[in-house]
C-alpha positions in Angstrom: 48.8 -51.0 2.7 52.1 -48.6 3.0 50.3 -46.4 0.2 48.3 -45.3 3.5 51.4 -44.0 5.1 51.2 -40.5 4.0 47.3 -40.1 4.6 48.7 -41.0 8.3 51.4 -38.4 7.8 49.0 -36.2 7.3 45.0 -35.8 9.1 44.6 -39.1 9.1 48.4 -39.8 10.9 46.8 -37.9 13.7 44.6 -40.3 14.2 46.6 -43.6 14.9 46.6 -46.6 16.4 46.1 -45.2 20.5 43.3 -42.7 22.0 44.3 -39.2 24.3 40.3 -38.9 24.6 37.4 -41.0 25.8 34.4 -39.0 25.2 32.3 -40.3 21.9 33.0 -38.3 18.5 31.3 -34.6 19.0 31.1 -33.8 15.6 30.2 -36.4 12.2 30.0 -35.3 9.0 28.2 -36.4 5.4 31.3 -35.7 3.3 34.9 -34.5 4.3 37.9 -33.2 2.1 41.4 -32.7 3.0 43.4 -30.5 0.7 47.2 -30.3 1.4 50.1 -28.1 0.2 54.0 -27.8 0.3 55.3 -24.4 0.9 58.3 -24.9 -1.2 60.7 -21.8 0.2 59.8 -23.0 4.3 59.7 -26.5 3.5 56.4 -26.4 6.0 53.1 -28.7 4.6 49.8 -27.0 5.1 46.1 -29.1 4.9 43.3 -27.8 4.8 40.0 -29.8 6.3 36.6 -29.3 4.9 33.3 -30.9 6.3 30.1 -30.3 5.3 26.8 -31.9 6.9 28.5 -31.8 9.8 26.0 -33.1 13.3 27.5 -31.7 16.5 26.6 -34.2 19.6 24.5 -32.5 22.0 26.5 -34.4 25.3 30.1 -32.4 24.1 29.8 -31.2 20.8 29.7 -27.3 21.8 32.5 -27.2 24.4 34.4 -29.3 21.3 33.7 -26.7 18.7 34.7 -24.1 21.5 38.1 -25.7 22.1 38.5 -26.4 17.9 37.8 -22.6 17.1 40.2 -21.4 20.0 42.9 -23.4 18.1 43.0 -26.8 19.7 45.2 -29.5 17.8 42.8 -32.6 18.1 43.1 -34.8 14.9 40.9 -35.9 13.2 38.8 -32.6 13.8 35.7 -35.1 15.6 37.9 -35.6 18.0 36.5 -38.5 20.4 37.1 -42.1 20.6 38.5 -44.1 19.3 41.6 -43.0 17.3 42.0 -38.8 18.0 44.9 -37.4 19.1 45.1 -33.7 21.0 49.0 -32.3 20.4 49.1 -30.9 23.2 49.0 -34.0 25.5 51.3 -35.9 23.7 53.8 -35.6 25.7 54.3 -38.6 28.5 52.0 -40.4 26.4 52.5 -44.5 26.3 53.0 -44.0 21.9 55.7 -41.8 23.4 57.7 -44.2 20.6 56.3 -43.1 17.8 55.1 -39.7 18.7 57.4 -36.7 20.0 56.3 -34.2 21.6 58.6 -32.0 20.0 56.1 -32.0 16.9 53.7 -29.9 19.1 56.2 -26.7 18.6 56.0 -27.2 14.9 52.4 -28.0 14.4 49.6 -25.0 14.3 46.4 -24.2 13.3 46.4 -21.0 11.1 42.6 -20.3 10.8 39.7 -22.1 11.6 36.0 -21.6 11.1 32.5 -22.9 11.0 29.9 -21.5 8.2 26.8 -22.5 7.5 26.0 -23.7 3.9 23.7 -23.0 1.2 21.4 -26.3 2.2 21.4 -24.7 5.8 24.0 -27.6 7.2 26.9 -26.8 9.2 30.6 -26.4 7.2 33.4 -27.0 9.5 37.2 -25.8 8.3 40.2 -25.7 9.1 44.0 -24.6 8.0 46.8 -26.2 9.4 50.9 -25.7 9.4 53.0 -28.0 10.3 57.0 -27.1 9.6 59.6 -28.9 8.9 57.7 -31.4 7.0 60.2 -33.5 5.5 61.7 -34.1 8.9 58.4 -35.6 10.2 57.7 -37.1 7.0 60.9 -39.3 7.9 59.6 -39.5 11.6 56.0 -40.7 11.0 57.8 -43.6 8.7 60.2 -44.6 10.5 57.4 -45.2 13.2 55.1 -47.5 11.1 58.4 -49.3 9.6 59.0 -50.5 13.0 55.5 -51.9 13.6 55.0 -52.6 10.0 57.2 -54.9 7.9 56.7 -55.6 4.4 54.8 -57.8 3.9 55.0 -60.3 0.5 51.8 -60.0 -1.4 50.9 -56.8 -0.5 51.5 -53.0 -1.5 54.3 -52.5 -2.2 55.9 -55.8 -2.1 54.3 -58.2 -4.7 57.4 -60.6 -5.5 60.0 -62.3 -3.4 62.7 -60.2 -4.9 61.2 -56.8 -4.2 60.7 -58.0 -1.0 64.7 -58.2 -0.1 65.3 -55.2 -1.9 63.3 -53.1 -0.1 64.2 -55.0 3.6 67.6 -54.0 2.5 66.7 -50.9 1.9 64.3 -50.3 5.5 67.7 -51.2 7.3 70.2 -49.0 5.4 67.3 -46.4 6.8 65.8 -45.3 3.5 62.4 -43.5 3.1 59.7 -44.3 0.7 58.1 -40.8 0.8 60.0 -37.4 0.0 59.2 -33.9 -0.9 61.0 -32.7 -3.7 60.1 -28.9 -3.7 56.2 -28.8 -3.8 56.1 -32.3 -4.9 55.8 -35.6 -3.4 57.4 -38.7 -4.5 56.7 -42.1 -3.3 59.6 -44.3 -4.2 61.1 -48.0 -3.6 63.2 -50.6 -5.0 61.4 -52.7 -7.3 61.3 -55.5 -10.0 59.5 -54.5 -13.2 57.0 -56.7 -12.6 56.5 -55.6 -9.0 56.5 -51.9 -10.1 53.9 -52.7 -12.5 51.7 -54.3 -9.9 52.7 -51.3 -7.5 51.0 -49.3 -10.5 47.6 -50.9 -11.0 47.5 -50.6 -7.1 47.6 -46.8 -7.0 45.7 -46.5 -9.9 42.8 -48.7 -8.5 43.4 -46.6 -5.2 43.1 -43.2 -6.7 40.1 -44.1 -8.4 38.0 -45.3 -4.8 36.9 -42.0 -2.6 38.4 -42.8 0.9 38.2 -40.9 3.9 41.8 -38.9 4.6 44.3 -38.0 2.2 44.4 -39.8 -0.9 46.0 -38.1 -4.0 46.2 -38.2 -7.5 49.2 -39.5 -8.8 50.9 -37.4 -12.3 53.4 -39.6 -13.3 55.4 -43.2 -12.9 59.0 -44.0 -13.6 61.0 -47.2 -13.0 65.0 -47.2 -13.4 67.7 -49.0 -12.2 65.8 -51.3 -10.0 63.7 -48.4 -8.6 59.8 -47.3 -9.0 58.6 -43.9 -8.4 55.8 -42.4 -8.4 55.3 -38.1 -8.4 52.4 -36.5 -7.3 52.4 -32.9 -8.3 49.9 -30.2 -7.2 47.7 -27.9 -9.3 48.6 -24.9 -10.9 47.0 -23.1 -7.2 49.9 -25.0 -5.5 46.8 -27.6 -4.0 46.6 -31.2 -4.3 43.6 -32.8 -6.2 41.8 -35.0 -4.0 38.5 -36.6 -4.0 35.8 -35.7 -1.6 35.0 -38.7 0.9 31.2 -39.5 1.1 30.7 -40.6 4.8 28.0 -43.3 5.8 28.3 -42.8 9.5 25.4 -43.2 11.5 23.5 -40.3 12.8 24.0 -38.5 16.3 21.2 -39.8 18.4 20.7 -35.9 19.3 22.7 -33.2 18.0 22.5 -29.1 18.2 21.4 -26.9 15.6 23.1 -24.1 13.6 20.8 -21.7 15.8 20.9 -23.2 18.8 25.3 -22.6 18.0 24.4 -19.8 17.2 22.4 -18.7 20.7 25.4 -20.6 22.6 27.7 -17.7 21.1 29.8 -19.4 18.5 30.4 -17.7 15.0 28.8 -19.3 12.2 30.0 -17.6 8.6 27.7 -17.4 5.5 28.6 -19.8 2.8 30.0 -16.3 0.5 31.8 -15.4 3.6 33.3 -19.0 3.6 33.8 -18.9 -0.3 36.1 -15.8 0.0 38.5 -17.2 2.8 38.7 -20.7 0.5 39.4 -18.1 -2.7 42.0 -16.1 -0.7 43.9 -19.7 -0.4 43.3 -20.0 -4.1 40.8 -22.5 -3.8 37.2 -22.3 -6.0 34.6 -24.0 -3.8 
Protein backbone atom coordinates (compact mmCIF):
# COMPACT_ATOMS: atom_id res chain seq x y z
CA UNK A 1 0.00 0.00 0.00
CA UNK A 2 1.10 3.56 -0.52
CA UNK A 3 1.43 4.16 3.19
CA UNK A 4 4.63 2.15 2.87
CA UNK A 5 6.15 4.95 0.78
CA UNK A 6 7.56 6.51 3.92
CA UNK A 7 9.12 3.23 4.95
CA UNK A 8 10.61 3.05 1.49
CA UNK A 9 11.92 6.58 1.90
CA UNK A 10 13.78 5.55 5.03
CA UNK A 11 15.71 2.29 5.37
CA UNK A 12 13.29 0.08 3.48
CA UNK A 13 13.36 2.41 0.50
CA UNK A 14 17.05 1.73 0.26
CA UNK A 15 16.24 -1.90 -0.50
CA UNK A 16 13.96 -1.28 -3.45
CA UNK A 17 13.01 -3.63 -6.24
CA UNK A 18 16.52 -4.33 -7.50
CA UNK A 19 19.72 -5.76 -6.10
CA UNK A 20 23.33 -4.82 -6.62
CA UNK A 21 24.66 -7.70 -4.54
CA UNK A 22 24.25 -11.41 -5.18
CA UNK A 23 25.65 -12.76 -1.91
CA UNK A 24 23.23 -14.20 0.66
CA UNK A 25 22.40 -11.82 3.53
CA UNK A 26 25.45 -11.56 5.77
CA UNK A 27 23.40 -10.91 8.92
CA UNK A 28 20.10 -12.16 10.33
CA UNK A 29 18.33 -10.52 13.26
CA UNK A 30 15.89 -11.74 15.88
CA UNK A 31 14.39 -8.27 16.18
CA UNK A 32 14.86 -4.94 14.46
CA UNK A 33 13.96 -1.35 15.21
CA UNK A 34 14.25 1.79 13.10
CA UNK A 35 13.88 5.21 14.71
CA UNK A 36 13.79 8.48 12.83
CA UNK A 37 14.03 12.20 13.52
CA UNK A 38 14.08 15.38 11.47
CA UNK A 39 16.69 18.06 12.05
CA UNK A 40 14.47 21.10 11.66
CA UNK A 41 17.37 23.57 11.47
CA UNK A 42 19.19 21.86 8.60
CA UNK A 43 16.33 20.03 6.89
CA UNK A 44 18.19 16.74 7.27
CA UNK A 45 16.70 13.43 8.30
CA UNK A 46 18.43 10.92 10.56
CA UNK A 47 17.48 7.34 11.22
CA UNK A 48 18.85 4.86 13.68
CA UNK A 49 18.62 1.13 13.07
CA UNK A 50 19.09 -1.24 16.00
CA UNK A 51 19.21 -4.96 15.25
CA UNK A 52 19.34 -7.40 18.15
CA UNK A 53 20.00 -11.11 18.29
CA UNK A 54 22.17 -10.81 15.19
CA UNK A 55 23.65 -13.96 13.70
CA UNK A 56 26.66 -13.49 11.43
CA UNK A 57 26.91 -15.78 8.42
CA UNK A 58 30.25 -17.57 8.33
CA UNK A 59 30.73 -17.23 4.57
CA UNK A 60 30.49 -13.45 4.23
CA UNK A 61 29.49 -12.00 7.61
CA UNK A 62 32.85 -10.91 8.98
CA UNK A 63 33.85 -9.11 5.78
CA UNK A 64 30.44 -7.46 5.65
CA UNK A 65 30.68 -6.24 9.24
CA UNK A 66 34.14 -4.80 8.55
CA UNK A 67 32.69 -2.83 5.64
CA UNK A 68 29.69 -1.66 7.70
CA UNK A 69 31.96 -0.51 10.54
CA UNK A 70 34.07 1.36 7.98
CA UNK A 71 30.97 3.30 6.89
CA UNK A 72 29.70 1.28 3.92
CA UNK A 73 26.29 2.64 2.92
CA UNK A 74 24.61 -0.70 2.30
CA UNK A 75 20.84 -0.81 2.93
CA UNK A 76 19.35 -2.74 4.56
CA UNK A 77 22.25 -3.28 6.92
CA UNK A 78 22.28 -7.07 6.51
CA UNK A 79 23.19 -6.70 2.82
CA UNK A 80 23.08 -9.61 0.44
CA UNK A 81 20.51 -10.80 -2.08
CA UNK A 82 17.72 -10.01 -2.68
CA UNK A 83 17.02 -6.33 -2.45
CA UNK A 84 20.12 -4.70 -0.99
CA UNK A 85 21.53 -1.44 -2.27
CA UNK A 86 25.11 -0.22 -2.02
CA UNK A 87 24.92 3.55 -2.42
CA UNK A 88 28.56 3.68 -3.50
CA UNK A 89 27.75 1.81 -6.73
CA UNK A 90 24.39 3.35 -7.61
CA UNK A 91 25.80 5.29 -10.55
CA UNK A 92 25.14 3.48 -13.81
CA UNK A 93 22.76 0.94 -12.29
CA UNK A 94 19.69 -0.31 -14.11
CA UNK A 95 17.55 1.66 -11.65
CA UNK A 96 18.90 5.04 -12.71
CA UNK A 97 15.39 6.34 -13.48
CA UNK A 98 14.40 5.78 -9.85
CA UNK A 99 17.71 6.45 -8.17
CA UNK A 100 20.19 9.23 -8.64
CA UNK A 101 23.90 9.05 -7.93
CA UNK A 102 23.48 12.51 -6.35
CA UNK A 103 22.13 10.85 -3.24
CA UNK A 104 25.65 9.65 -2.45
CA UNK A 105 26.61 13.25 -1.70
CA UNK A 106 23.75 13.68 0.78
CA UNK A 107 23.80 10.31 2.52
CA UNK A 108 26.32 9.61 5.27
CA UNK A 109 26.86 7.16 8.10
CA UNK A 110 27.25 9.20 11.29
CA UNK A 111 27.94 6.36 13.73
CA UNK A 112 27.91 2.59 13.62
CA UNK A 113 28.83 -0.09 16.10
CA UNK A 114 28.56 -3.57 17.55
CA UNK A 115 27.69 -4.47 21.12
CA UNK A 116 27.17 -7.58 23.22
CA UNK A 117 23.74 -7.52 24.80
CA UNK A 118 22.92 -8.65 28.32
CA UNK A 119 21.86 -12.05 26.99
CA UNK A 120 25.21 -12.52 25.21
CA UNK A 121 23.69 -11.79 21.81
CA UNK A 122 25.09 -9.41 19.21
CA UNK A 123 23.54 -6.00 18.57
CA UNK A 124 24.35 -4.06 15.39
CA UNK A 125 23.37 -0.40 15.25
CA UNK A 126 23.84 2.43 12.76
CA UNK A 127 22.93 6.11 12.58
CA UNK A 128 22.47 7.45 9.04
CA UNK A 129 21.94 11.08 7.98
CA UNK A 130 20.31 12.30 4.77
CA UNK A 131 20.67 15.95 3.84
CA UNK A 132 17.95 17.71 1.78
CA UNK A 133 15.36 15.31 3.18
CA UNK A 134 12.36 17.12 1.66
CA UNK A 135 13.96 16.95 -1.80
CA UNK A 136 14.63 13.22 -1.55
CA UNK A 137 11.21 12.52 -0.10
CA UNK A 138 9.65 14.05 -3.22
CA UNK A 139 12.17 12.28 -5.46
CA UNK A 140 11.37 8.82 -4.11
CA UNK A 141 7.65 9.47 -4.32
CA UNK A 142 7.92 10.46 -7.98
CA UNK A 143 9.81 7.24 -8.64
CA UNK A 144 7.15 5.19 -6.91
CA UNK A 145 4.28 6.97 -8.61
CA UNK A 146 5.79 6.32 -12.02
CA UNK A 147 5.61 2.60 -11.32
CA UNK A 148 2.48 2.38 -9.17
CA UNK A 149 -0.68 4.23 -10.14
CA UNK A 150 -3.49 4.60 -7.58
CA UNK A 151 -5.57 1.43 -7.45
CA UNK A 152 -9.26 1.53 -6.66
CA UNK A 153 -10.11 -0.31 -3.48
CA UNK A 154 -6.65 -0.04 -1.96
CA UNK A 155 -5.17 2.61 0.32
CA UNK A 156 -5.58 5.54 -0.19
CA UNK A 157 -8.25 5.20 -2.91
CA UNK A 158 -11.35 3.37 -1.74
CA UNK A 159 -13.89 5.05 -4.05
CA UNK A 160 -13.98 6.28 -7.63
CA UNK A 161 -14.33 9.97 -6.75
CA UNK A 162 -11.16 9.88 -4.63
CA UNK A 163 -9.34 8.02 -7.38
CA UNK A 164 -10.15 10.81 -9.85
CA UNK A 165 -9.04 13.48 -7.37
CA UNK A 166 -5.76 11.71 -6.62
CA UNK A 167 -4.99 11.07 -10.29
CA UNK A 168 -5.45 14.79 -10.95
CA UNK A 169 -3.13 15.60 -8.04
CA UNK A 170 -0.48 13.28 -9.44
CA UNK A 171 -0.67 14.94 -12.84
CA UNK A 172 -0.27 18.31 -11.11
CA UNK A 173 2.91 17.05 -9.42
CA UNK A 174 1.61 16.88 -5.86
CA UNK A 175 3.44 14.73 -3.28
CA UNK A 176 1.62 12.75 -0.63
CA UNK A 177 4.33 12.99 2.03
CA UNK A 178 5.97 16.20 3.21
CA UNK A 179 8.03 17.50 6.12
CA UNK A 180 6.82 20.38 8.27
CA UNK A 181 9.43 21.30 10.85
CA UNK A 182 9.99 18.07 12.79
CA UNK A 183 6.60 16.70 11.73
CA UNK A 184 5.74 14.29 8.91
CA UNK A 185 2.48 14.85 7.06
CA UNK A 186 0.64 12.51 4.71
CA UNK A 187 -2.11 14.23 2.70
CA UNK A 188 -4.27 13.25 -0.29
CA UNK A 189 -7.43 14.56 -1.99
CA UNK A 190 -10.36 12.50 -0.75
CA UNK A 191 -14.06 12.23 -0.19
CA UNK A 192 -15.19 12.05 3.43
CA UNK A 193 -16.11 8.38 3.06
CA UNK A 194 -12.71 7.61 1.62
CA UNK A 195 -11.00 9.57 4.40
CA UNK A 196 -12.73 7.42 7.03
CA UNK A 197 -11.53 4.28 5.25
CA UNK A 198 -8.00 5.68 5.11
CA UNK A 199 -8.05 6.48 8.81
CA UNK A 200 -9.17 2.95 9.63
CA UNK A 201 -6.43 1.48 7.43
CA UNK A 202 -3.73 3.64 9.02
CA UNK A 203 -4.81 2.73 12.54
CA UNK A 204 -4.87 -0.93 11.56
CA UNK A 205 -1.38 -0.75 10.10
CA UNK A 206 -0.04 1.14 13.12
CA UNK A 207 -1.27 -1.68 15.35
CA UNK A 208 0.63 -4.27 13.30
CA UNK A 209 4.36 -4.56 13.89
CA UNK A 210 6.17 -4.75 10.56
CA UNK A 211 9.80 -4.69 9.60
CA UNK A 212 10.91 -1.17 8.73
CA UNK A 213 9.63 2.25 9.73
CA UNK A 214 6.00 2.38 10.88
CA UNK A 215 5.38 5.60 12.84
CA UNK A 216 2.35 6.03 15.04
CA UNK A 217 -0.17 8.64 13.78
CA UNK A 218 -0.69 11.68 16.00
CA UNK A 219 -3.82 13.25 14.49
CA UNK A 220 -6.20 13.05 11.52
CA UNK A 221 -7.74 15.97 9.63
CA UNK A 222 -10.33 16.37 6.90
CA UNK A 223 -11.17 19.69 5.25
CA UNK A 224 -12.00 20.90 1.74
CA UNK A 225 -11.80 17.39 0.28
CA UNK A 226 -8.33 16.82 1.73
CA UNK A 227 -7.46 14.01 4.13
CA UNK A 228 -4.29 14.45 6.20
CA UNK A 229 -2.55 12.58 8.97
CA UNK A 230 0.23 14.10 11.04
CA UNK A 231 3.07 12.18 12.66
CA UNK A 232 4.63 14.03 15.60
CA UNK A 233 7.90 12.98 17.22
CA UNK A 234 8.25 12.38 20.94
CA UNK A 235 9.68 15.09 23.17
CA UNK A 236 13.17 13.71 22.52
CA UNK A 237 12.67 14.35 18.78
CA UNK A 238 12.45 10.69 17.75
CA UNK A 239 9.37 9.15 16.19
CA UNK A 240 7.93 6.33 18.25
CA UNK A 241 8.11 3.04 16.36
CA UNK A 242 7.47 -0.56 17.35
CA UNK A 243 10.11 -3.26 17.48
CA UNK A 244 9.74 -5.83 14.72
CA UNK A 245 10.05 -9.46 15.75
CA UNK A 246 11.56 -11.31 12.82
CA UNK A 247 10.96 -14.92 11.89
CA UNK A 248 13.92 -15.46 9.60
CA UNK A 249 15.39 -18.94 9.47
CA UNK A 250 18.76 -19.07 11.25
CA UNK A 251 21.85 -19.10 9.09
CA UNK A 252 23.36 -22.51 8.46
CA UNK A 253 26.56 -21.62 10.28
CA UNK A 254 27.24 -18.39 12.16
CA UNK A 255 30.24 -16.70 13.73
CA UNK A 256 30.28 -16.36 17.52
CA UNK A 257 30.94 -13.09 19.35
CA UNK A 258 34.23 -14.48 20.63
CA UNK A 259 35.26 -15.30 17.07
CA UNK A 260 34.34 -11.78 15.97
CA UNK A 261 36.53 -10.36 18.74
CA UNK A 262 39.36 -12.68 17.71
CA UNK A 263 38.98 -11.35 14.16
CA UNK A 264 39.63 -7.86 15.51
CA UNK A 265 36.10 -6.45 15.35
CA UNK A 266 35.37 -3.93 18.13
CA UNK A 267 32.43 -5.07 20.26
CA UNK A 268 31.22 -2.81 23.04
CA UNK A 269 29.40 -3.82 26.20
CA UNK A 270 25.67 -3.32 26.69
CA UNK A 271 26.44 -0.49 29.12
CA UNK A 272 28.51 1.28 26.48
CA UNK A 273 25.69 0.88 23.96
CA UNK A 274 23.19 2.34 26.44
CA UNK A 275 25.52 5.32 26.98
CA UNK A 276 25.76 5.91 23.23
CA UNK A 277 21.99 5.76 22.82
CA UNK A 278 21.54 8.10 25.79
CA UNK A 279 23.71 10.66 23.99
CA UNK A 280 21.16 10.48 21.18
CA UNK A 281 18.32 11.01 23.62
CA UNK A 282 17.21 7.38 23.60
CA UNK A 283 16.73 5.43 26.81
CA UNK A 284 17.23 1.82 25.83
